[in-house]
Backbone of each chain as nested JSON, in Angstrom:
{
  "chains": [
    {"id": "A", "residues": [
      {"number": 1, "name": "MET", "atoms": {"N": [0.834, -1.205, 0.0], "CA": [0.0, 0.0, 0.0], "C": [0.864, 1.248, 0.0]}},
      {"number": 2, "name": "ALA", "atoms": {"N": [1.831, 1.264, 0.945], "CA": [2.723, 2.424, 1.047], "C": [3.543, 2.563, -0.226]}},
      {"number": 3, "name": "ALA", "atoms": {"N": [3.996, 1.413, -0.753], "CA": [4.814, 1.438, -1.969], "C": [4.014, 2.01, -3.136]}},
      {"number": 4, "name": "LYS", "atoms": {"N": [2.734, 1.659, -3.182], "CA": [1.894, 2.133, -4.283], "C": [1.765, 3.655, -4.247]}},
      {"number": 5, "name": "ILE", "atoms": {"N": [1.502, 4.162, -3.02], "CA": [1.361, 5.614, -2.872], "C": [2.655, 6.33, -3.242]}},
      {"number": 6, "name": "LEU", "atoms": {"N": [3.772, 5.733, -2.782], "CA": [5.083, 6.338, -3.067], "C": [5.335, 6.391, -4.571]}},
      {"number": 7, "name": "ALA", "atoms": {"N": [5.038, 5.278, -5.26], "CA": [5.24, 5.228, -6.704], "C": [4.377, 6.263, -7.391]}},
      {"number": 8, "name": "ASN", "atoms": {"N": [3.13, 6.389, -6.942], "CA": [2.219, 7.377, -7.522], "C": [2.789, 8.778, -7.394]}},
      {"number": 9, "name": "LEU", "atoms": {"N": [3.285, 9.072, -6.188], "CA": [3.841, 10.399, -5.916], "C": [5.023, 10.7, -6.835]}},
      {"number": 10, "name": "ILE", "atoms": {"N": [5.883, 9.692, -6.974], "CA": [7.091, 9.902, -7.798], "C": [6.708, 10.18, -9.249]}},
      {"number": 11, "name": "VAL", "atoms": {"N": [5.769, 9.395, -9.779], "CA": [5.348, 9.574, -11.172], "C": [4.748, 10.957, -11.368]}},
      {"number": 12, "name": "MET", "atoms": {"N": [3.868, 11.342, -10.433], "CA": [3.219, 12.648, -10.546], "C": [4.256, 13.768, -10.474]}},
      {"number": 13, "name": "GLY", "atoms": {"N": [5.166, 13.627, -9.499], "CA": [6.194, 14.662, -9.298], "C": [7.055, 14.852, -10.523]}},
      {"number": 14, "name": "SER", "atoms": {"N": [7.5, 13.738, -11.098], "CA": [8.382, 13.868, -12.259], "C": [7.638, 14.46, -13.444]}},
      {"number": 15, "name": "GLY", "atoms": {"N": [6.351, 14.125, -13.565], "CA": [5.541, 14.715, -14.644], "C": [5.492, 16.228, -14.536]}},
      {"number": 16, "name": "ILE", "atoms": {"N": [5.234, 16.715, -13.333], "CA": [5.171, 18.172, -13.114], "C": [6.512, 18.814, -13.423]}},
      {"number": 17, "name": "LEU", "atoms": {"N": [7.586, 18.158, -12.966], "CA": [8.933, 18.701, -13.165], "C": [9.247, 18.838, -14.66]}},
      {"number": 18, "name": "ILE", "atoms": {"N": [8.922, 17.783, -15.424], "CA": [9.22, 17.804, -16.863], "C": [8.43, 18.904, -17.558]}},
      {"number": 19, "name": "ARG", "atoms": {"N": [7.131, 19.024, -17.179], "CA": [6.312, 20.07, -17.799], "C": [6.899, 21.459, -17.505]}},
      {"number": 20, "name": "GLY", "atoms": {"N": [7.32, 21.635, -16.257], "CA": [7.919, 22.92, -15.873], "C": [9.163, 23.221, -16.668]}},
      {"number": 21, "name": "MET", "atoms": {"N": [10.001, 22.201, -16.861], "CA": [11.245, 22.404, -17.6], "C": [10.975, 22.776, -19.049]}},
      {"number": 22, "name": "VAL", "atoms": {"N": [9.995, 22.121, -19.663], "CA": [9.642, 22.441, -21.055], "C": [9.189, 23.884, -21.167]}},
      {"number": 23, "name": "GLN", "atoms": {"N": [8.353, 24.294, -20.194], "CA": [7.878, 25.681, -20.217], "C": [9.025, 26.663, -20.056]}},
      {"number": 24, "name": "ALA", "atoms": {"N": [9.933, 26.351, -19.152], "CA": [11.081, 27.239, -18.92], "C": [11.927, 27.358, -20.18]}},
      {"number": 25, "name": "TYR", "atoms": {"N": [12.123, 26.241, -20.864], "CA": [12.918, 26.243, -22.086], "C": [12.265, 27.112, -23.155]}},
      {"number": 26, "name": "ARG", "atoms": {"N": [10.924, 26.973, -23.246], "CA": [10.202, 27.77, -24.239], "C": [10.354, 29.262, -23.936]}},
      {"number": 27, "name": "GLN", "atoms": {"N": [10.249, 29.567, -22.626], "CA": [10.368, 30.969, -22.216], "C": [11.78, 31.497, -22.512]}},
      {"number": 28, "name": "ALA", "atoms": {"N": [12.762, 30.665, -22.272], "CA": [14.143, 31.078, -22.529], "C": [14.343, 31.363, -24.007]}},
      {"number": 29, "name": "LEU", "atoms": {"N": [13.783, 30.506, -24.851], "CA": [13.893, 30.716, -26.295], "C": [13.267, 32.037, -26.697]}},
      {"number": 30, "name": "GLN", "atoms": {"N": [12.074, 32.311, -26.104], "CA": [11.386, 33.557, -26.417], "C": [12.23, 34.759, -26.019]}},
      {"number": 31, "name": "ASN", "atoms": {"N": [12.766, 34.719, -24.808], "CA": [13.613, 35.81, -24.331], "C": [14.799, 36.015, -25.257]}},
      {"number": 32, "name": "ALA", "atoms": {"N": [15.407, 34.899, -25.673], "CA": [16.589, 34.986, -26.518], "C": [16.242, 35.65, -27.849]}},
      {"number": 33, "name": "SER", "atoms": {"N": [15.097, 35.284, -28.429], "CA": [14.757, 35.882, -29.719], "C": [14.42, 37.355, -29.565]}},
      {"number": 34, "name": "LYS", "atoms": {"N": [13.915, 37.739, -28.376], "CA": [13.609, 39.155, -28.145], "C": [14.889, 39.984, -28.087]}},
      {"number": 35, "name": "THR", "atoms": {"N": [15.918, 39.473, -27.382], "CA": [17.142, 40.259, -27.248], "C": [18.059, 40.094, -28.448]}},
      {"number": 36, "name": "GLY", "atoms": {"N": [17.711, 39.181, -29.34], "CA": [18.524, 39.044, -30.547], "C": [19.693, 38.108, -30.392]}},
      {"number": 37, "name": "VAL", "atoms": {"N": [19.76, 37.427, -29.263], "CA": [20.873, 36.501, -29.058], "C": [20.775, 35.34, -30.037]}},
      {"number": 38, "name": "ALA", "atoms": {"N": [19.556, 34.823, -30.182], "CA": [19.366, 33.664, -31.06], "C": [19.7, 34.014, -32.503]}},
      {"number": 39, "name": "GLN", "atoms": {"N": [19.288, 35.239, -32.898], "CA": [19.562, 35.636, -34.279], "C": [21.065, 35.722, -34.532]}},
      {"number": 40, "name": "GLU", "atoms": {"N": [21.77, 36.267, -33.524], "CA": [23.218, 36.393, -33.702], "C": [23.86, 35.017, -33.796]}},
      {"number": 41, "name": "THR", "atoms": {"N": [23.389, 34.107, -32.936], "CA": [23.921, 32.75, -32.988], "C": [23.66, 32.126, -34.342]}},
      {"number": 42, "name": "LEU", "atoms": {"N": [22.436, 32.371, -34.833], "CA": [22.054, 31.831, -36.135], "C": [22.957, 32.39, -37.225]}},
      {"number": 43, "name": "GLN", "atoms": {"N": [23.16, 33.73, -37.172], "CA": [24.012, 34.37, -38.174], "C": [25.422, 33.81, -38.114]}},
      {"number": 44, "name": "ASN", "atoms": {"N": [25.924, 33.648, -36.875], "CA": [27.264, 33.089, -36.716], "C": [27.331, 31.694, -37.309]}},
      {"number": 45, "name": "ALA", "atoms": {"N": [26.277, 30.917, -37.055], "CA": [26.25, 29.547, -37.556], "C": [26.272, 29.55, -39.08]}},
      {"number": 46, "name": "VAL", "atoms": {"N": [25.482, 30.473, -39.652], "CA": [25.442, 30.555, -41.11], "C": [26.804, 30.95, -41.65]}},
      {"number": 47, "name": "ARG", "atoms": {"N": [27.407, 31.958, -40.968], "CA": [28.706, 32.437, -41.433], "C": [29.739, 31.332, -41.333]}},
      {"number": 48, "name": "ARG", "atoms": {"N": [29.671, 30.586, -40.201], "CA": [30.641, 29.525, -40.005], "C": [30.404, 28.402, -41.007]}},
      {"number": 49, "name": "GLY", "atoms": {"N": [29.118, 28.221, -41.334], "CA": [28.785, 27.167, -42.278], "C": [29.363, 27.45, -43.65]}},
      {"number": 50, "name": "SER", "atoms": {"N": [29.238, 28.733, -44.068], "CA": [29.736, 29.067, -45.406], "C": [31.26, 29.264, -45.363]}},
      {"number": 51, "name": "LYS", "atoms": {"N": [31.767, 29.608, -44.164], "CA": [33.198, 29.698, -43.901], "C": [33.897, 30.858, -44.61]}},
      {"number": 52, "name": "ALA", "atoms": {"N": [33.755, 30.971, -45.894], "CA": [34.489, 32.011, -46.613], "C": [33.864, 33.374, -46.382]}},
      {"number": 53, "name": "MET", "atoms": {"N": [34.698, 34.415, -46.416], "CA": [34.152, 35.761, -46.329], "C": [33.739, 36.209, -47.731]}},
      {"number": 54, "name": "THR", "atoms": {"N": [32.891, 37.207, -47.771], "CA": [32.428, 37.669, -49.077], "C": [33.533, 38.472, -49.745]}},
      {"number": 55, "name": "GLU", "atoms": {"N": [33.408, 38.581, -51.06], "CA": [34.395, 39.338, -51.821], "C": [34.389, 40.801, -51.388]}},
      {"number": 56, "name": "GLN", "atoms": {"N": [33.173, 41.305, -51.105], "CA": [33.049, 42.704, -50.693], "C": [33.813, 42.957, -49.393]}},
      {"number": 57, "name": "GLU", "atoms": {"N": [33.622, 42.046, -48.426], "CA": [34.307, 42.206, -47.141], "C": [35.821, 42.122, -47.335]}},
      {"number": 58, "name": "ALA", "atoms": {"N": [36.248, 41.201, -48.178], "CA": [37.68, 41.039, -48.428], "C": [38.273, 42.32, -49.005]}},
      {"number": 59, "name": "ARG", "atoms": {"N": [37.527, 42.929, -49.941], "CA": [38.019, 44.174, -50.55], "C": [38.084, 45.291, -49.519]}},
      {"number": 60, "name": "GLN", "atoms": {"N": [37.091, 45.325, -48.623], "CA": [37.103, 46.357, -47.584], "C": [38.278, 46.181, -46.645]}},
      {"number": 61, "name": "ILE", "atoms": {"N": [38.554, 44.941, -46.273], "CA": [39.641, 44.681, -45.33], "C": [40.98, 45.102, -45.922]}},
      {"number": 62, "name": "LEU", "atoms": {"N": [41.185, 44.814, -47.203], "CA": [42.463, 45.181, -47.817], "C": [42.449, 46.606, -48.344]}},
      {"number": 63, "name": "GLY", "atoms": {"N": [41.283, 47.222, -48.374], "CA": [41.198, 48.599, -48.842], "C": [41.433, 48.748, -50.323]}},
      {"number": 64, "name": "VAL", "atoms": {"N": [40.861, 47.838, -51.112], "CA": [41.002, 47.927, -52.563], "C": [39.616, 47.993, -53.207]}},
      {"number": 65, "name": "THR", "atoms": {"N": [39.569, 48.479, -54.417], "CA": [38.292, 48.592, -55.13], "C": [38.177, 47.476, -56.156]}},
      {"number": 66, "name": "GLU", "atoms": {"N": [37.032, 47.458, -56.834], "CA": [36.786, 46.443, -57.863], "C": [37.792, 46.556, -59.016]}},
      {"number": 67, "name": "GLN", "atoms": {"N": [38.282, 47.8, -59.216], "CA": [39.151, 48.041, -60.375], "C": [40.622, 47.751, -60.08]}},
      {"number": 68, "name": "SER", "atoms": {"N": [40.934, 47.489, -58.802], "CA": [42.346, 47.325, -58.444], "C": [42.963, 46.122, -59.142]}},
      {"number": 69, "name": "SER", "atoms": {"N": [44.223, 46.276, -59.495], "CA": [44.934, 45.164, -60.126], "C": [45.438, 44.214, -59.047]}},
      {"number": 70, "name": "TRP", "atoms": {"N": [45.854, 43.049, -59.468], "CA": [46.341, 42.069, -58.494], "C": [47.614, 42.55, -57.797]}},
      {"number": 71, "name": "GLU", "atoms": {"N": [48.47, 43.276, -58.552], "CA": [49.719, 43.787, -57.957], "C": [49.4, 44.716, -56.784]}},
      {"number": 72, "name": "GLU", "atoms": {"N": [48.417, 45.561, -56.999], "CA": [48.015, 46.508, -55.955], "C": [47.548, 45.765, -54.703]}},
      {"number": 73, "name": "ILE", "atoms": {"N": [46.742, 44.75, -54.916], "CA": [46.237, 43.956, -53.793], "C": [47.385, 43.283, -53.056]}},
      {"number": 74, "name": "ALA", "atoms": {"N": [48.308, 42.718, -53.829], "CA": [49.435, 42.015, -53.214], "C": [50.27, 42.973, -52.381]}},
      {"number": 75, "name": "LYS", "atoms": {"N": [50.426, 44.202, -52.89], "CA": [51.212, 45.197, -52.174], "C": [50.541, 45.556, -50.839]}},
      {"number": 76, "name": "LYS", "atoms": {"N": [49.239, 45.825, -50.914], "CA": [48.492, 46.184, -49.698], "C": [48.538, 45.036, -48.701]}},
      {"number": 77, "name": "TYR", "atoms": {"N": [48.397, 43.826, -49.22], "CA": [48.417, 42.647, -48.356], "C": [49.744, 42.528, -47.629]}},
      {"number": 78, "name": "ASP", "atoms": {"N": [50.836, 42.706, -48.394], "CA": [52.165, 42.602, -47.779], "C": [52.335, 43.612, -46.651]}},
      {"number": 79, "name": "THR", "atoms": {"N": [51.919, 44.867, -46.918], "CA": [52.06, 45.912, -45.898], "C": [51.28, 45.553, -44.646]}},
      {"number": 80, "name": "LEU", "atoms": {"N": [49.988, 45.236, -44.84], "CA": [49.122, 44.961, -43.691], "C": [49.607, 43.733, -42.925]}},
      {"number": 81, "name": "PHE", "atoms": {"N": [50.023, 42.715, -43.668], "CA": [50.457, 41.471, -43.034], "C": [51.701, 41.731, -42.184]}},
      {"number": 82, "name": "GLU", "atoms": {"N": [52.646, 42.457, -42.762], "CA": [53.885, 42.76, -42.043], "C": [53.61, 43.592, -40.793]}},
      {"number": 83, "name": "ARG", "atoms": {"N": [52.814, 44.639, -40.955], "CA": [52.561, 45.551, -39.836], "C": [51.847, 44.837, -38.694]}},
      {"number": 84, "name": "ASN", "atoms": {"N": [50.907, 43.943, -39.049], "CA": [50.201, 43.227, -37.993], "C": [51.067, 42.133, -37.373]}},
      {"number": 85, "name": "ALA", "atoms": {"N": [52.081, 41.683, -38.133], "CA": [52.98, 40.679, -37.572], "C": [53.897, 41.316, -36.542]}},
      {"number": 86, "name": "THR", "atoms": {"N": [54.363, 42.548, -36.827], "CA": [55.316, 43.178, -35.911], "C": [54.623, 43.714, -34.661]}},
      {"number": 87, "name": "ASN", "atoms": {"N": [53.611, 44.57, -34.816], "CA": [52.967, 45.062, -33.594], "C": [51.459, 45.26, -33.722]}},
      {"number": 88, "name": "GLY", "atoms": {"N": [50.821, 44.426, -34.505], "CA": [49.37, 44.484, -34.573], "C": [48.789, 43.311, -33.833]}},
      {"number": 89, "name": "SER", "atoms": {"N": [47.671, 42.798, -34.301], "CA": [47.097, 41.629, -33.646], "C": [47.064, 40.452, -34.606]}},
      {"number": 90, "name": "PHE", "atoms": {"N": [47.198, 39.283, -34.026], "CA": [47.222, 38.053, -34.819], "C": [45.893, 37.831, -35.532]}},
      {"number": 91, "name": "TYR", "atoms": {"N": [44.807, 38.215, -34.838], "CA": [43.472, 38.013, -35.398], "C": [43.296, 38.82, -36.678]}},
      {"number": 92, "name": "LEU", "atoms": {"N": [43.709, 40.101, -36.634], "CA": [43.565, 40.945, -37.818], "C": [44.491, 40.464, -38.926]}},
      {"number": 93, "name": "GLN", "atoms": {"N": [45.649, 39.966, -38.53], "CA": [46.574, 39.436, -39.518], "C": [45.947, 38.26, -40.258]}},
      {"number": 94, "name": "SER", "atoms": {"N": [45.289, 37.395, -39.504], "CA": [44.663, 36.25, -40.18], "C": [43.481, 36.69, -41.027]}},
      {"number": 95, "name": "LYS", "atoms": {"N": [42.799, 37.755, -40.579], "CA": [41.702, 38.288, -41.393], "C": [42.236, 38.801, -42.73]}},
      {"number": 96, "name": "VAL", "atoms": {"N": [43.348, 39.506, -42.661], "CA": [43.98, 40.027, -43.876], "C": [44.364, 38.872, -44.799]}},
      {"number": 97, "name": "HIS", "atoms": {"N": [44.905, 37.829, -44.192], "CA": [45.322, 36.674, -44.993], "C": [44.12, 36.019, -45.67]}},
      {"number": 98, "name": "ARG", "atoms": {"N": [43.025, 35.861, -44.903], "CA": [41.811, 35.259, -45.476], "C": [41.281, 36.115, -46.62]}},
      {"number": 99, "name": "ALA", "atoms": {"N": [41.352, 37.439, -46.434], "CA": [40.863, 38.342, -47.474], "C": [41.656, 38.161, -48.751]}},
      {"number": 100, "name": "LYS", "atoms": {"N": [42.991, 38.02, -48.584], "CA": [43.817, 37.826, -49.768], "C": [43.486, 36.503, -50.443]}},
      {"number": 101, "name": "GLU", "atoms": {"N": [43.295, 35.474, -49.623], "CA": [42.944, 34.161, -50.187], "C": [41.663, 34.23, -50.989]}},
      {"number": 102, "name": "CYS", "atoms": {"N": [40.686, 34.961, -50.411], "CA": [39.383, 35.092, -51.063], "C": [39.53, 35.786, -52.416]}},
      {"number": 103, "name": "LEU", "atoms": {"N": [40.26, 36.903, -52.427], "CA": [40.425, 37.659, -53.669], "C": [41.281, 36.883, -54.67]}},
      {"number": 104, "name": "GLU", "atoms": {"N": [42.208, 36.1, -54.14], "CA": [43.06, 35.29, -55.009], "C": [42.217, 34.361, -55.876]}},
      {"number": 105, "name": "SER", "atoms": {"N": [41.237, 33.724, -55.21], "CA": [40.391, 32.792, -55.97], "C": [39.552, 33.538, -56.996]}},
      {"number": 106, "name": "VAL", "atoms": {"N": [39.105, 34.756, -56.625], "CA": [38.308, 35.544, -57.566], "C": [39.134, 35.913, -58.79]}},
      {"number": 107, "name": "TYR", "atoms": {"N": [40.357, 36.375, -58.534], "CA": [41.194, 36.821, -59.657], "C": [41.651, 35.65, -60.51]}},
      {"number": 108, "name": "GLN", "atoms": {"N": [41.823, 34.5, -59.847], "CA": [42.246, 33.318, -60.597], "C": [41.165, 32.887, -61.584]}},
      {"number": 109, "name": "LYS", "atoms": {"N": [39.918, 33.09, -61.154], "CA": [38.79, 32.724, -62.009], "C": [38.749, 33.63, -63.241]}},
      {"number": 110, "name": "ASN", "atoms": {"N": [39.013, 34.924, -63.001], "CA": [38.91, 35.887, -64.105], "C": [40.058, 35.754, -65.095]}},
      {"number": 111, "name": "GLN", "atoms": {"N": [41.301, 35.765, -64.554], "CA": [42.445, 35.655, -65.44], "C": [43.345, 34.548, -64.933]}},
      {"number": 112, "name": "PRO", "atoms": {"N": [43.275, 33.387, -65.528], "CA": [44.092, 32.257, -65.066], "C": [45.585, 32.575, -65.167]}},
      {"number": 113, "name": "GLY", "atoms": {"N": [46.3, 32.3, -64.084], "CA": [47.751, 32.484, -64.124], "C": [48.22, 33.793, -63.55]}},
      {"number": 114, "name": "ASP", "atoms": {"N": [47.336, 34.809, -63.53], "CA": [47.767, 36.142, -63.108], "C": [48.148, 36.218, -61.616]}},
      {"number": 115, "name": "PRO", "atoms": {"N": [47.322, 35.647, -60.692], "CA": [47.625, 35.807, -59.259], "C": [48.924, 35.164, -58.823]}},
      {"number": 116, "name": "SER", "atoms": {"N": [49.473, 34.3, -59.635], "CA": [50.695, 33.624, -59.209], "C": [51.896, 34.555, -59.268]}},
      {"number": 117, "name": "VAL", "atoms": {"N": [51.717, 35.759, -59.822], "CA": [52.816, 36.724, -59.932], "C": [53.271, 37.155, -58.551]}}
    ]},
    {"id": "B", "residues": [
      {"number": 1, "name": "MET", "atoms": {"N": [29.483, 42.861, -33.297], "CA": [30.71, 42.188, -32.91], "C": [30.551, 41.603, -31.508]}},
      {"number": 2, "name": "THR", "atoms": {"N": [30.988, 40.389, -31.34], "CA": [30.909, 39.799, -30.007], "C": [32.132, 40.225, -29.196]}},
      {"number": 3, "name": "ARG", "atoms": {"N": [32.003, 40.064, -27.882], "CA": [33.113, 40.441, -27.003], "C": [34.346, 39.592, -27.288]}},
      {"number": 4, "name": "GLN", "atoms": {"N": [34.095, 38.332, -27.611], "CA": [35.211, 37.432, -27.92], "C": [35.986, 37.918, -29.136]}},
      {"number": 5, "name": "GLU", "atoms": {"N": [35.211, 38.313, -30.162], "CA": [35.843, 38.788, -31.388], "C": [36.633, 40.065, -31.122]}},
      {"number": 6, "name": "ALA", "atoms": {"N": [36.034, 40.954, -30.316], "CA": [36.696, 42.221, -30.002], "C": [38.004, 41.97, -29.261]}},
      {"number": 7, "name": "ALA", "atoms": {"N": [37.968, 41.03, -28.311], "CA": [39.169, 40.72, -27.533], "C": [40.262, 40.15, -28.433]}},
      {"number": 8, "name": "LEU", "atoms": {"N": [39.853, 39.286, -29.359], "CA": [40.826, 38.708, -30.287], "C": [41.444, 39.791, -31.166]}},
      {"number": 9, "name": "SER", "atoms": {"N": [40.595, 40.705, -31.638], "CA": [41.075, 41.747, -32.543], "C": [42.115, 42.626, -31.882]}},
      {"number": 10, "name": "LEU", "atoms": {"N": [41.911, 42.909, -30.608], "CA": [42.845, 43.796, -29.917], "C": [43.995, 43.013, -29.283]}},
      {"number": 11, "name": "GLY", "atoms": {"N": [43.85, 41.689, -29.241], "CA": [44.907, 40.888, -28.64], "C": [44.943, 41.004, -27.128]}},
      {"number": 12, "name": "VAL", "atoms": {"N": [43.759, 41.086, -26.489], "CA": [43.698, 41.121, -25.024], "C": [42.781, 40.0, -24.539]}},
      {"number": 13, "name": "ARG", "atoms": {"N": [42.74, 39.814, -23.217], "CA": [41.814, 38.837, -22.647], "C": [40.402, 39.394, -22.708]}},
      {"number": 14, "name": "GLU", "atoms": {"N": [39.438, 38.504, -22.481], "CA": [38.047, 38.967, -22.538], "C": [37.697, 39.841, -21.343]}},
      {"number": 15, "name": "SER", "atoms": {"N": [38.446, 39.695, -20.242], "CA": [38.251, 40.619, -19.121], "C": [39.615, 41.188, -18.733]}},
      {"number": 16, "name": "PRO", "atoms": {"N": [40.1, 42.12, -19.543], "CA": [41.468, 42.612, -19.361], "C": [41.598, 43.546, -18.168]}},
      {"number": 17, "name": "ALA", "atoms": {"N": [42.829, 43.702, -17.726], "CA": [43.103, 44.642, -16.64], "C": [42.857, 46.065, -17.144]}},
      {"number": 18, "name": "PRO", "atoms": {"N": [42.504, 46.983, -16.244], "CA": [42.223, 48.352, -16.673], "C": [43.442, 48.987, -17.33]}},
      {"number": 19, "name": "GLY", "atoms": {"N": [43.202, 49.697, -18.413], "CA": [44.314, 50.319, -19.116], "C": [44.861, 49.466, -20.242]}},
      {"number": 20, "name": "LYS", "atoms": {"N": [44.656, 48.147, -20.13], "CA": [45.171, 47.239, -21.161], "C": [44.484, 47.482, -22.501]}},
      {"number": 21, "name": "VAL", "atoms": {"N": [43.175, 47.762, -22.434], "CA": [42.409, 47.93, -23.67], "C": [42.912, 49.143, -24.442]}},
      {"number": 22, "name": "ARG", "atoms": {"N": [43.076, 50.256, -23.723], "CA": [43.547, 51.478, -24.384], "C": [44.935, 51.278, -24.99]}},
      {"number": 23, "name": "GLU", "atoms": {"N": [45.78, 50.62, -24.223], "CA": [47.135, 50.358, -24.693], "C": [47.117, 49.491, -25.955]}},
      {"number": 24, "name": "ALA", "atoms": {"N": [46.303, 48.417, -25.9], "CA": [46.22, 47.499, -27.036], "C": [45.591, 48.204, -28.236]}},
      {"number": 25, "name": "HIS", "atoms": {"N": [44.571, 49.001, -27.978], "CA": [43.915, 49.742, -29.058], "C": [44.911, 50.644, -29.759]}},
      {"number": 26, "name": "ARG", "atoms": {"N": [45.724, 51.317, -28.966], "CA": [46.727, 52.23, -29.522], "C": [47.718, 51.463, -30.403]}},
      {"number": 27, "name": "ARG", "atoms": {"N": [48.161, 50.343, -29.88], "CA": [49.16, 49.54, -30.607], "C": [48.609, 49.025, -31.935]}},
      {"number": 28, "name": "VAL", "atoms": {"N": [47.398, 48.444, -31.874], "CA": [46.815, 47.882, -33.095], "C": [46.442, 48.995, -34.075]}},
      {"number": 29, "name": "MET", "atoms": {"N": [46.0, 50.132, -33.531], "CA": [45.603, 51.229, -34.401], "C": [46.807, 51.815, -35.127]}},
      {"number": 30, "name": "VAL", "atoms": {"N": [47.927, 51.909, -34.44], "CA": [49.145, 52.412, -35.084], "C": [49.543, 51.489, -36.236]}},
      {"number": 31, "name": "ALA", "atoms": {"N": [49.385, 50.19, -36.021], "CA": [49.763, 49.229, -37.056], "C": [48.833, 49.305, -38.26]}},
      {"number": 32, "name": "ASN", "atoms": {"N": [47.574, 49.674, -38.034], "CA": [46.605, 49.657, -39.133], "C": [46.08, 51.042, -39.477]}},
      {"number": 33, "name": "HIS", "atoms": {"N": [46.86, 52.062, -39.169], "CA": [46.348, 53.418, -39.407], "C": [46.248, 53.729, -40.905]}},
      {"number": 34, "name": "PRO", "atoms": {"N": [45.152, 54.399, -41.291], "CA": [44.961, 54.734, -42.704], "C": [46.107, 55.545, -43.303]}},
      {"number": 35, "name": "ASP", "atoms": {"N": [46.813, 56.307, -42.475], "CA": [47.918, 57.115, -42.983], "C": [49.157, 56.282, -43.279]}},
      {"number": 36, "name": "ALA", "atoms": {"N": [49.175, 55.055, -42.824], "CA": [50.393, 54.259, -42.986], "C": [50.076, 52.848, -43.476]}},
      {"number": 37, "name": "GLY", "atoms": {"N": [49.424, 52.77, -44.609], "CA": [49.192, 51.466, -45.213], "C": [47.912, 50.784, -44.781]}},
      {"number": 38, "name": "GLY", "atoms": {"N": [47.234, 51.305, -43.773], "CA": [45.965, 50.715, -43.346], "C": [44.809, 51.271, -44.155]}},
      {"number": 39, "name": "ASN", "atoms": {"N": [43.608, 51.032, -43.7], "CA": [42.446, 51.618, -44.376], "C": [41.348, 51.897, -43.362]}},
      {"number": 40, "name": "HIS", "atoms": {"N": [40.329, 52.622, -43.833], "CA": [39.305, 53.1, -42.902], "C": [38.424, 51.986, -42.361]}},
      {"number": 41, "name": "TYR", "atoms": {"N": [38.268, 50.952, -43.155], "CA": [37.447, 49.829, -42.683], "C": [38.078, 49.192, -41.444]}},
      {"number": 42, "name": "LEU", "atoms": {"N": [39.372, 48.905, -41.537], "CA": [40.049, 48.29, -40.395], "C": [40.093, 49.239, -39.204]}},
      {"number": 43, "name": "ALA", "atoms": {"N": [40.292, 50.552, -39.489], "CA": [40.361, 51.524, -38.401], "C": [39.037, 51.567, -37.633]}},
      {"number": 44, "name": "SER", "atoms": {"N": [37.926, 51.598, -38.364], "CA": [36.632, 51.656, -37.673], "C": [36.336, 50.339, -36.974]}},
      {"number": 45, "name": "TYR", "atoms": {"N": [36.842, 49.247, -37.562], "CA": [36.68, 47.935, -36.932], "C": [37.395, 47.905, -35.584]}},
      {"number": 46, "name": "ILE", "atoms": {"N": [38.613, 48.439, -35.559], "CA": [39.391, 48.468, -34.323], "C": [38.722, 49.367, -33.289]}},
      {"number": 47, "name": "ASN", "atoms": {"N": [38.207, 50.512, -33.764], "CA": [37.515, 51.412, -32.842], "C": [36.296, 50.74, -32.224]}},
      {"number": 48, "name": "GLU", "atoms": {"N": [35.583, 49.986, -33.058], "CA": [34.404, 49.313, -32.523], "C": [34.799, 48.239, -31.52]}},
      {"number": 49, "name": "ALA", "atoms": {"N": [35.902, 47.546, -31.821], "CA": [36.39, 46.525, -30.877], "C": [36.704, 47.154, -29.532]}},
      {"number": 50, "name": "LYS", "atoms": {"N": [37.312, 48.333, -29.568], "CA": [37.637, 49.035, -28.316], "C": [36.349, 49.391, -27.565]}},
      {"number": 51, "name": "ASP", "atoms": {"N": [35.366, 49.904, -28.321], "CA": [34.105, 50.294, -27.67], "C": [33.426, 49.09, -27.023]}},
      {"number": 52, "name": "VAL", "atoms": {"N": [33.492, 47.95, -27.71], "CA": [32.873, 46.752, -27.142], "C": [33.595, 46.345, -25.857]}},
      {"number": 53, "name": "MET", "atoms": {"N": [34.933, 46.401, -25.888], "CA": [35.699, 45.996, -24.711], "C": [35.482, 46.949, -23.541]}},
      {"number": 54, "name": "LEU", "atoms": {"N": [35.261, 48.244, -23.855], "CA": [35.042, 49.211, -22.775], "C": [33.573, 49.289, -22.381]}},
      {"number": 55, "name": "GLY", "atoms": {"N": [32.734, 48.484, -23.072], "CA": [31.318, 48.442, -22.709], "C": [30.544, 49.677, -23.117]}},
      {"number": 56, "name": "LYS", "atoms": {"N": [31.022, 50.346, -24.166], "CA": [30.324, 51.556, -24.593], "C": [29.157, 51.266, -25.515]}},
      {"number": 57, "name": "THR", "atoms": {"N": [29.197, 50.131, -26.188], "CA": [28.097, 49.797, -27.098], "C": [27.501, 48.463, -26.694]}},
      {"number": 58, "name": "LYS", "atoms": {"N": [26.265, 48.269, -27.118], "CA": [25.666, 46.956, -26.943], "C": [26.153, 46.077, -28.068]}},
      {"number": 59, "name": "ASN", "atoms": {"N": [26.153, 44.797, -27.808], "CA": [26.695, 43.886, -28.798], "C": [25.774, 43.692, -29.997]}},
      {"number": 60, "name": "SER", "atoms": {"N": [24.46, 43.945, -29.791], "CA": [23.526, 43.708, -30.887], "C": [23.47, 44.925, -31.794]}},
      {"number": 61, "name": "GLY", "atoms": {"N": [22.962, 44.71, -32.974], "CA": [22.781, 45.802, -33.913], "C": [24.071, 46.303, -34.516]}},
      {"number": 62, "name": "SER", "atoms": {"N": [25.092, 45.465, -34.504], "CA": [26.366, 45.871, -35.058], "C": [26.388, 45.694, -36.571]}},
      {"number": 63, "name": "ALA", "atoms": {"N": [27.124, 46.563, -37.236], "CA": [27.26, 46.42, -38.681], "C": [28.215, 45.304, -39.038]}},
      {"number": 64, "name": "PHE", "atoms": {"N": [29.036, 44.895, -38.079], "CA": [30.003, 43.835, -38.357], "C": [29.434, 42.49, -37.986]}}
    ]}
  ]
}
């Protein structure tokens, strides 16, 4: 008899607990979407998924325009890379490197052989 | 920009000692200054990183 009551109590208790947790999770999700945390996470996930930076961002980072020649880009890259290696930050240096890689592939597509200069 | 990204950009910890942020900002800004081979995009990026580290801006609604 006592065991039956105890089992009943445990089942009921765990049911209430689970329902409460689901509600709390839903509320947390709502709060996150209100403050924009979820959207930022989503954007980060998308960015990480695609991995490569856009050509536009790469051009902005190196400070070159659509009309710039590959030599110009290489020159800017060398300057920025060197300066960030000596007393800049490693993160920005890698950003510069990624930007060059991105533009390299673009230029290789347009004129085969040119970026290897 | 997230705080983590800002800390990486300036080369400091996510909760740096006071004064470290300004010092790091100065160092990175000198390296990437528009007058010396840098460009305005990187300069504004560094400025924003500093603002994030000093808690002057909210992390949401960033252009970066």
